[in-house]
C-alpha positions as CSV (number, residue, x, y, z in Angstrom):
1,I,76.2,116.0,108.0
2,N,77.9,114.6,111.1
3,E,77.6,118.0,112.8
4,S,73.8,117.8,112.4
5,L,73.4,114.4,114.0
6,P,73.3,115.4,117.6
7,A,70.3,117.7,117.0
8,L,68.5,114.9,115.0
9,M,69.1,112.3,117.7
10,K,67.7,114.5,120.5
11,D,64.2,114.6,119.2
12,P,62.4,112.1,116.9
13,Q,59.9,114.8,115.8
14,Y,62.7,117.1,114.9
15,A,64.4,114.3,112.9
16,L,61.1,113.6,111.0
17,L,60.7,117.4,110.4
18,N,64.2,117.4,108.7
19,A,64.0,114.0,107.1
20,K,63.6,115.4,103.6
21,R,66.5,117.8,104.1
22,V,68.8,115.0,105.4
23,S,67.8,112.8,102.5
24,Q,68.7,115.5,100.0
25,M,72.0,116.1,101.8
26,V,72.9,112.4,101.5
27,I,71.9,112.3,97.9
28,D,74.0,115.3,97.1
29,V,77.1,113.9,98.8
30,L,76.7,110.5,97.1
31,V,76.2,112.0,93.7
32,S,79.2,114.3,94.3
33,A,81.4,111.3,95.2
34,E,80.3,109.4,92.2
35,L,80.9,112.3,89.9
36,L,84.4,112.9,91.4
37,I,85.3,109.3,90.8
38,Q,84.2,109.6,87.2
39,G,85.9,112.9,86.8
40,G,89.2,111.2,86.1
41,L,87.8,109.7,82.9
42,S,87.6,113.0,80.9
43,E,87.9,116.7,81.1
44,E,84.1,117.1,80.5
45,K,83.2,114.8,83.4
46,E,85.7,116.6,85.6
47,A,84.1,119.9,84.8
48,L,80.7,118.5,85.5
49,A,81.9,117.2,88.9
50,T,83.4,120.5,89.8
51,V,80.2,122.4,88.9
52,F,78.0,120.0,90.7
53,V,80.1,119.9,93.9
54,N,80.4,123.7,94.0
55,R,76.7,124.2,93.7
56,H,75.4,121.4,95.9
57,M,77.9,121.4,98.7
58,L,76.8,124.9,99.6
59,N,73.2,123.6,100.1
60,V,74.5,120.7,102.1
61,E,76.5,123.0,104.4
62,R,73.5,125.4,104.8
63,S,71.1,122.5,105.6
64,A,73.5,121.0,108.1
65,K,73.9,124.3,109.9
66,R,70.2,124.8,110.0
67,I,69.6,121.3,111.4
68,A,72.5,121.7,113.9
69,T,70.7,124.7,115.5
70,G,68.1,122.3,116.8
71,D,65.5,125.0,116.3
72,A,62.2,123.1,116.8
73,S,60.0,126.2,116.8
74,R,58.4,125.0,113.6
75,I,57.2,121.9,115.3
76,Q,55.5,124.0,118.0
77,R,53.9,126.2,115.4
78,Y,52.6,123.2,113.5
79,D,51.2,121.8,116.8
80,R,49.4,125.1,117.5
81,I,48.0,125.1,114.0
82,L,46.8,121.5,114.3
83,G,45.4,122.2,117.8
84,L,47.7,119.6,119.5
């Protein structure tokens, strides 16, 4: 997530375009952390935490890399579509 911050801070429109993606990334990280904390309580919870982290961290990494590219071409396409 930290690697994607420079791209988000450069352009407010780009940040808004990726707000949902960033929100989902934060949710996945917080849920992962909570599940890892609870994982010490039982083997079932540890298994759940492992599965969740393995599935969701791939999405977090993919989203962070996409954001970090700073590719704002979607904004330009939307502006053209809207006639701005």
